[in-house]
C-alpha positions in Angstrom: 22.1 8.5 8.9 24.7 8.9 11.8 27.9 7.3 11.1 27.9 5.7 14.8 26.3 2.3 14.2 23.7 0.9 16.5 22.4 -2.3 16.5 18.5 -3.0 16.0 16.3 -5.7 15.0 13.6 -5.6 12.7 10.7 -8.1 13.0 8.3 -7.8 10.1 4.7 -9.4 10.0 3.5 -10.5 6.4 4.5 -12.5 3.7 3.6 -10.7 0.6 5.3 -8.3 -1.8 5.0 -5.4 0.4 6.9 -7.5 3.2 9.6 -8.4 0.9 10.1 -4.9 -0.2 10.4 -3.7 3.3 12.8 -6.7 4.4 15.0 -5.8 1.2 15.3 -2.3 2.5 16.1 -3.4 6.2 18.5 -6.1 4.9 20.4 -3.2 3.0 21.0 -1.4 6.2 21.9 -4.5 8.5 23.3 -7.3 5.9 21.7 -9.9 8.2 18.5 -12.0 7.5 15.3 -10.2 8.4 12.9 -11.9 11.2 9.5 -12.4 9.7 6.2 -14.1 10.9 3.7 -14.8 8.3 0.5 -16.7 8.7 0.9 -18.5 5.3 3.7 -19.3 2.4 3.1 -17.1 -0.4 5.4 -16.7 -3.4 7.0 -13.1 -2.9 8.7 -14.4 0.3 9.2 -18.1 -1.1 13.1 -19.4 -1.3 14.5 -16.0 0.1 18.0 -16.1 1.7 17.5 -12.4 3.1 14.5 -13.6 5.5 14.3 -15.6 8.5 10.7 -16.7 8.2 8.4 -18.5 10.5 4.8 -19.7 9.4 2.0 -19.5 12.3 -1.2 -20.5 10.9 -4.1 -17.9 11.7 -1.4 -15.3 12.8 -3.3 -12.7 10.9 -6.2 -12.7 13.7 -6.6 -12.8 17.3 -6.2 -14.7 19.6 -3.4 -16.3 17.5 -1.7 -13.1 16.8 -1.4 -11.7 20.5 -0.6 -15.0 22.0 2.2 -15.3 19.4 3.5 -11.9 19.8 3.7 -12.2 23.6 6.0 -15.0 23.4 8.2 -13.4 20.8 8.1 -10.4 23.7 9.5 -12.7 26.0 12.5 -13.5 23.8 13.5 -9.9 23.7 12.5 -8.7 27.2 16.3 -8.5 28.6 17.6 -7.0 25.5 19.2 -3.7 25.3 18.7 -3.9 21.4 15.9 -1.7 20.2 13.3 -4.2 18.3 11.4 -2.5 15.4 8.0 -4.2 14.9 6.0 -3.6 11.5 3.1 -5.2 9.6 2.9 -5.1 5.9 -1.2 -5.6 5.6 -4.2 -3.7 6.9 -5.1 -6.3 9.3 -1.6 -6.5 10.8 -1.5 -2.7 11.2 -4.9 -2.9 12.7 -3.7 -5.7 15.1 -0.8 -3.8 16.1 -2.6 -0.5 17.1 -5.1 -2.7 18.7 -2.4 -4.0 21.1 -0.1 -1.1 20.7 0.0 -0.3 24.6 1.1 -3.9 25.5 3.4 -4.3 22.4 5.4 -1.1 22.9 6.6 -2.1 26.4 8.8 -4.4 24.5 8.9 -3.2 20.7 9.3 0.0 18.7 5.6 0.4 17.3 5.4 3.3 14.8 1.9 3.1 14.7 -1.4 5.3 15.4 -3.6 4.4 18.2 -6.6 2.0 17.7 -9.1 5.1 17.6 -7.5 6.8 14.9 -6.7 3.8 13.1 -10.4 2.7 12.9 -11.2 6.4 11.7 -8.9 6.3 8.7 -9.2 2.6 7.9 -12.6 2.9 7.4 -13.3 4.8 4.1 -16.8 6.3 5.4 -15.2 8.1 8.4 -12.0 8.8 6.3 -14.3 10.5 3.7 -15.8 12.5 6.7 -12.3 13.6 7.6 -11.5 14.7 4.3 -14.5 17.1 4.4 -13.0 18.7 7.5 -9.3 19.2 5.6 -10.5 20.2 2.4 -9.4 17.0 0.7 -10.9 16.6 -2.6 -12.7 13.1 -3.0 -15.1 11.6 -5.4 -18.6 12.1 -4.8 -19.8 9.3 -2.7 -23.0 7.3 -1.4 -22.9 4.7 1.4 -24.7 1.3 0.5 -25.9 -0.6 3.6 -27.1 -4.3 3.5 -30.5 -3.2 4.9 -30.7 -0.6 2.0 -30.3 -3.5 -0.6 -32.4 -5.9 1.2 -35.2 -3.4 1.4 -34.5 -2.4 -2.0 -34.2 1.2 -1.3 -34.4 3.3 -4.6 -30.8 3.9 -5.8 -30.1 6.9 -8.1 -26.5 6.5 -9.0 -24.1 8.9 -10.5 -23.6 8.9 -14.0 -22.4 5.5 -15.3 -19.8 4.1 -15.4 -19.5 4.3 -11.3 -17.0 2.7 -8.6 -18.3 0.1 -6.1 -15.9 -0.9 -3.1 -16.0 -2.0 0.5 -15.9 0.7 3.2 -13.6 -1.3 5.1 -10.6 -3.2 3.8 -10.0 -5.4 6.7 -13.6 -7.0 6.5 -13.4 -7.1 2.9 -10.3 -9.1 3.0 -11.9 -11.8 5.2 -14.7 -12.0 2.5 -15.0 -14.8 0.3 -17.0 -15.0 -2.8 -16.7 -16.0 -6.5 -17.9 -12.3 -7.4 -15.4 -10.5 -5.1 -13.3 -8.0 -6.8 -11.3 -5.3 -5.3 -13.2 -2.7 -6.8 -16.0 -2.9 -9.2 -15.9 -0.4 -12.2 -19.9 -0.8 -13.0 -21.6 0.4 -16.5 -25.3 -0.2 -16.1 -28.2 -0.7 -13.4 -28.3 -4.4 -14.4 -24.6 -5.0 -13.6 -24.8 -2.9 -10.3 -27.9 -4.9 -9.1 -26.2 -8.2 -9.9 -22.9 -7.2 -8.0 -24.7 -5.3 -4.8 -27.2 -8.4 -4.4 -24.7 -10.8 -4.8 -22.1 -9.3 -2.2 -24.8 -9.7 0.4 -26.4 -12.8 -0.7 -23.0 -14.5 -0.4 -22.6 -13.2 3.1 -21.0 -9.9 3.5 -22.0 -7.7 6.3 -20.3 -4.3 6.2 -21.1 -1.2 4.2 -20.1 -0.5 0.7 -19.3 2.5 -1.2 -20.6 3.7 -4.2 -18.6 6.5 -6.1 -18.7 8.7 -9.0 -16.2 7.5 -11.5 -13.1 9.9 -11.9 -12.7 10.5 -15.2 -8.8 10.9 -15.8 -6.3 11.7 -18.8 -3.4 9.4 -19.7 -1.7 8.3 -16.5 -4.0 10.3 -14.1 -3.0 8.1 -11.0 -0.5 9.0 -8.2 0.8 7.4 -5.1 2.2 9.4 -2.2 4.3 7.6 0.4 4.8 9.6 3.4 7.0 9.0 6.9 5.8 11.0 10.0 8.2 11.0 13.1 7.2 10.1 16.7 7.0 13.6 17.4 4.0 13.6 14.7 6.0 15.8 12.0 6.2 14.8 8.3 9.9 14.0 7.7 9.7 12.3 4.5 7.1 12.5 0.9 7.8 10.8 -2.1 5.2 11.2 -5.1 4.9 8.6 -7.9 3.2 8.5 -10.9 1.6 5.2 -11.6 1.8 4.6 -15.5 0.2 1.3 -15.4 -2.2 -0.6 -13.1 -3.4 -4.1 -12.5 -6.8 -4.9 -14.5 -7.3 -8.4 -13.1 -10.6 -8.6 -10.8 -8.9 -9.1 -7.3 -5.9 -6.9 -8.2 -7.7 -4.0 -10.0 -6.1 -0.8 -9.1 -2.7 -2.4 -7.8 0.1 -0.5 -9.3 2.6 -2.3 -11.7 4.8 0.7 -13.0 5.7 3.8 -11.3 7.9 6.7 -12.1 8.9 9.3 -9.8 6.8 12.5 -9.5 6.6 16.0 -7.8 3.7 18.3 -6.6 4.1 20.8 -3.9 0.4 21.3 -3.7 -0.4 17.8 -2.7 2.7 17.7 -0.3 1.4 20.7 1.4 -2.1 19.4 1.7 -1.0 16.2 3.1 1.7 17.4 5.5 -0.8 19.7 7.3 -3.6 17.1 7.6 -1.3 14.4 8.9 0.4 16.6 11.3 -2.9 18.3 12.5 -4.4 14.5 13.5 -1.1 13.8 15.2 -0.4 10.8 13.0 2.7 8.6 13.2 4.7 6.1 11.1 4.2 5.7 7.4 1.2 6.8 5.2 0.3 5.8 1.8 -2.3 7.6 -0.3 -3.9 6.9 -3.4 -5.1 9.8 -5.7 -6.4 10.4 -9.2 -6.5 13.6 -11.3 -10.0 14.7 -12.2 -10.0 15.9 -15.8 -13.7 17.6 -14.9 -12.5 20.0 -12.5 -8.6 19.6 -12.6 -8.2 18.4 -9.1 -6.3 15.3 -7.6 -9.1 13.1 -5.7 -7.9 10.9 -2.7 -9.3 7.6 -2.8 -7.8 6.2 0.5 -5.2 6.1 2.9 -3.2 2.7 3.8 -1.8 3.1 7.3 1.7 1.6 6.2 3.7 1.7 3.2 1.9 0.5 0.2 2.6 -2.7 -1.6 4.5 -1.0 -4.6 6.4 1.4 -2.3 9.8 0.0 -2.8 9.6 2.3 -5.6 11.0 4.7 -2.9 13.7 2.7 -1.9 14.4 1.8 -5.7 15.2 6.0 -6.0 17.6 6.2 -3.1 15.3 7.0 -0.2 15.4 3.8 1.8 12.1 3.2 3.5 13.4 1.6 6.6 16.2 4.0 7.2 13.4 6.5 8.4 12.1 4.5 11.0 15.7 3.6 12.3 16.8 7.3 12.1 13.5 8.2 14.2 13.7 5.6 16.8 17.3 4.1 17.0 19.2 7.3 16.2 16.9 9.7 17.0 18.2 12.3 14.4 15.0 13.5 13.0 13.7 15.7 15.4 15.6 18.6 13.8 15.7 17.5 10.4 13.6 19.2 7.7 11.2 17.5 5.7 12.3 16.1 2.5 10.1 16.5 -0.5 11.5 14.0 -3.0 12.1 16.1 -6.3 14.0 13.3 -8.5 15.5 14.9 -11.7 14.5 12.8 -14.7 18.0 12.0 -15.5 18.5 10.3 -12.5 14.9 8.6 -11.6 14.1 5.0 -11.8 11.1 3.2 -13.1 9.6 0.5 -10.6 8.2 -2.5 -12.4 6.0 -5.4 -11.3 5.4 -6.7 -14.7 7.8 -7.9 -17.6 9.0 -5.0 -20.0 6.9 -6.6 -23.1 3.9 -6.4 -21.2 4.4 -2.8 -19.9 5.5 -1.7 -23.5 2.4 -3.5 -25.1 -0.5 -2.5 -22.6 0.4 0.9 -21.0 -1.7 4.0 -22.6 0.2 5.9 -24.8 1.2 9.2 -23.1 4.4 11.5 -22.2 4.6 9.1 -18.8 4.9 6.2 -21.1 7.8 7.6 -23.1 9.5 8.7 -20.0 9.3 5.2 -18.6 10.5 3.7 -22.0 13.6 6.0 -22.0 14.4 4.8 -18.4 14.1 1.1 -19.6 16.3 2.1 -22.5 18.8 3.4 -20.0 18.6 0.3 -17.8 17.1 2.8 -14.8 14.8 0.3 -13.7 14.1 -2.6 -11.2 11.7 -4.9 -9.0 11.1 -5.2 -5.8 11.0 -9.1 -6.2 14.1 -9.3 -8.3 17.5 -8.4 -6.2 20.9 -9.2 -6.9 21.5 -9.8 -3.2 18.9 -12.8 -3.1 19.6 -14.5 -6.4 18.8 -18.4 -6.6 17.4 -20.4 -9.3 14.3 -20.9 -7.3 13.5 -17.2 -7.0 14.4 -17.0 -10.6 11.8 -19.6 -11.7 9.1 -17.9 -9.4 9.8 -14.4 -11.2 9.2 -16.4 -14.5 6.2 -17.9 -13.2 5.0 -14.3 -12.1 5.5 -12.9 -15.4 3.7 -15.8 -17.3 0.5 -15.0 -15.1 0.9 -11.3 -16.0 1.0 -12.2 -19.6 -1.9 -14.3 -19.5 -3.9 -11.8 -17.2 -3.4 -9.0 -19.7 -4.4 -11.0 -22.5 -7.7 -11.7 -20.6 -8.3 -8.5 -18.9 -6.1 -6.0 -21.1 -9.0 -4.3 -22.1 -9.9 -3.1 -18.7 -6.6 -0.9 -18.6 -7.1 2.8 -18.2 -10.4 2.6 -16.4 
């Protein structure tokens, strides 16, 4: 970043681990507490000295959201200092995109318009776009409520199959005892129990039934991208997820990531994002399919992901890309940075205690690489930060570790599915 220092103000929306990671990235640039608005208090952002956090009930829905944002906009309407507005969950990115024209009068909003947001956020239309751009994805069948109610004949792919909501925003609002982030289903009896239970409990949106992608050890990849205001890709950083959450509501969330590099994936995604005139952060989940030796795209998040602090941990401060783009305006002539981090310098990002990682991570060359990083003290957490230490946050970390030890004891047999 240029050496001439300029002031800017980040305003971040949310309260989860993703929020804390991005706030930490901004804090390392400003050394000032980061303003945060959240709908509720949750563990990752509790007792933090680097956050100036305000809780507003129902802030993650309209009209509460836009009413509050209009009040915040008035605070900055006469300011000469740029104000960067960023949301940390799908519901916040959707709300910012919905009101982008109005919010952009006061805030820097590094997001796409609502039309493109809806096309990419919904997995049905995203897979249709994948077809246009030759991005491989799992074989997919759309399941509607009407199909289930009419008991339409289902001809699923060979079991196991994966079942998930087509719309992450409506799924987030859905409440049910049988709710899981993604269902891995082994037989027709289980399929009928789940699909009829979902719609019986009031879900209205479509579901997606997919062929289960059979992978080898550590087949998951996560790609983080920054696309500048001129719709040019400027940073791409790939991670290899060596351990993922096996619990029902967390399944698939990454818990351990090491840096990776794949130029073919970089080139595919770069062309795709630039051709659709994307702007801001994008986060892709991929899985290597041993049947046809391709990486299958599962989804795009229209923001950095909850595990994306692994990028900052490996020396590419996520917040710096937004600041360089909109405050310093020095990305225009910059070449795209394809993160190629040498093994000797790479760091392991963790979200579980080391003992859980070592006990439950499937054996592979990737696990061995990660264990070497641990032995050399080249690892870190989003939550645990030397610049934000306190007894209360340390106790929260220990509580989180106890949760994962208990969760893996109960669900550890799901690891690797």
